C-alpha positions in Angstrom: 18.2 -1.2 -6.5 19.8 -3.7 -4.0 18.8 -7.2 -3.7 16.8 -8.2 -0.7 18.3 -10.5 1.7 16.9 -13.8 2.9 17.7 -14.0 6.7 16.5 -16.5 8.7 16.8 -16.1 12.7 18.7 -19.3 14.2 16.3 -21.1 16.5 17.3 -20.6 20.5 19.0 -23.3 21.9 17.1 -25.1 24.4 19.9 -27.8 25.3 23.2 -27.6 26.5 26.2 -28.1 24.4 28.2 -31.0 24.4 31.3 -28.8 26.0 28.6 -27.5 28.5 27.4 -30.9 29.4 30.6 -32.3 30.1 31.9 -29.3 32.2 28.5 -30.1 34.3 29.4 -33.7 34.7 33.2 -33.3 35.7 31.7 -30.5 38.5 29.3 -33.0 39.8 31.9 -35.6 39.9 34.3 -33.4 41.5 31.4 -32.1 44.1 30.7 -36.2 45.0 34.0 -37.3 45.6 34.5 -39.3 42.4 37.2 -37.5 40.7 39.4 -38.2 43.9 38.5 -41.6 44.0 39.5 -42.3 40.5 42.9 -40.1 40.9 43.6 -42.5 44.3 42.8 -45.7 42.3 45.0 -44.5 39.3 48.0 -43.7 41.8 47.6 -46.9 43.4 47.4 -48.6 40.2 50.2 -51.0 40.9 48.6 -52.2 44.0 45.4 -52.5 43.2 46.2 -54.5 40.2 48.2 -56.9 42.0 45.1 -57.4 44.5 42.5 -58.1 41.6 45.0 -60.4 40.1 45.7 -62.2 42.6 42.0 -62.7 43.6 41.0 -63.7 40.2 43.8 -66.2 39.5 42.1 -68.6 42.6 40.1 -71.6 41.0 37.4 -70.7 43.2 36.9 -67.1 42.0 37.2 -68.4 38.5 34.3 -70.9 39.1 32.2 -68.2 40.8 32.4 -66.0 37.7 31.9 -68.8 35.4 29.1 -69.9 37.3 27.4 -66.4 37.7 27.8 -66.3 33.7 26.2 -69.5 33.1 23.5 -68.6 35.7 22.9 -65.1 33.6 22.8 -67.2 30.3 20.0 -69.5 31.5 18.1 -66.6 32.6 18.5 -64.8 29.5 16.8 -67.6 27.5 13.7 -67.5 29.7 10.9 -64.7 28.1 10.3 -61.9 30.8 7.0 -62.6 31.0 7.6 -66.2 31.8 10.2 -65.4 34.3 8.0 -62.7 35.9 5.4 -65.3 36.5 7.7 -67.9 38.0 9.1 -65.1 40.4 5.7 -64.2 41.6 4.7 -67.6 42.1 7.7 -68.4 44.2 7.2 -65.3 46.2 3.9 -66.6 46.9 5.1 -70.1 47.5 7.4 -68.9 49.9 4.8 -66.5 51.8 2.7 -69.4 52.4 5.2 -71.4 54.1 5.0 -69.8 57.5 1.2 -69.7 57.7 1.1 -73.4 56.9 4.1 -74.3 59.2 1.9 -72.5 62.2 -1.3 -74.2 61.4 0.5 -77.5 61.5 2.1 -76.8 65.0 -1.5 -76.1 66.0 -2.7 -79.0 65.2 -1.6 -81.9 67.3 -3.1 -84.9 65.7 -1.7 -86.8 63.0 -3.9 -87.1 59.7 -3.7 -90.8 60.1 -4.8 -93.5 57.4 -8.4 -91.5 56.8 -6.5 -88.3 56.3 -4.3 -89.8 53.9 -7.1 -91.3 52.2 -8.9 -88.1 52.1 -5.8 -86.5 50.3 -5.6 -89.2 48.2 -8.9 -88.3 46.6 -8.6 -84.5 46.6 -8.9 -83.5 42.9 -8.0 -79.8 43.5 -4.7 -81.3 45.2 -3.7 -83.3 42.5 -4.3 -81.0 40.1 -2.2 -78.5 42.0 0.4 -80.9 42.0 0.4 -81.6 38.2 2.8 -78.7 37.6 5.2 -79.9 40.5 5.4 -83.3 38.8 5.9 -82.1 35.4 9.2 -80.0 36.6 10.6 -82.8 38.5 10.1 -85.5 35.4 12.1 -82.8 33.3 14.6 -82.2 35.9 14.9 -85.9 36.3 15.5 -86.4 32.4 17.7 -83.7 32.2 20.1 -85.1 35.3 20.2 -88.4 33.4 21.8 -86.6 30.1 25.8 -86.7 30.0 27.4 -83.7 31.4 28.3 -81.3 28.4 31.0 -78.5 28.6 29.0 -75.0 28.9 30.2 -73.9 25.5 28.9 -77.1 23.8 25.4 -76.5 25.6 24.8 -73.0 24.6 26.5 -72.7 21.4 26.4 -76.3 20.0 30.3 -76.0 19.3 32.4 -78.8 20.7 35.4 -78.3 22.6 39.0 -80.2 22.6 38.9 -81.6 25.9 
């Protein structure tokens, strides 16, 4: 008698194969004109290269690239929660500028000495200015330090300048 065969039905495919996905990508790139753009860029390679090298070889462009890099590295050291908090506070502060300016325009009289004395005794004002004073103090301390090359500041490594 013959032995029984163990046959397992292969599962039905639910996703496209890599070749099918690649074919779909190429077709979409062609339909939206990206392949033509890429072909034109490759054909004009020497002209584009000359323009890019000429633009990147200027000191101002190099400064921009380095400054953007430094800005991104500095922002990268902030935790996202704190950066979000700072951005939202800055947005609210900017939104408060116009109404405060309009209110100041409507008031024709200067506060005078009594108004200034009243502000000096305003506890809520001093409490709200405390973070600003701390930020200015920290900024001032950092400005008093000697300048360092960015490599030294972010990595601790010395440069050969």
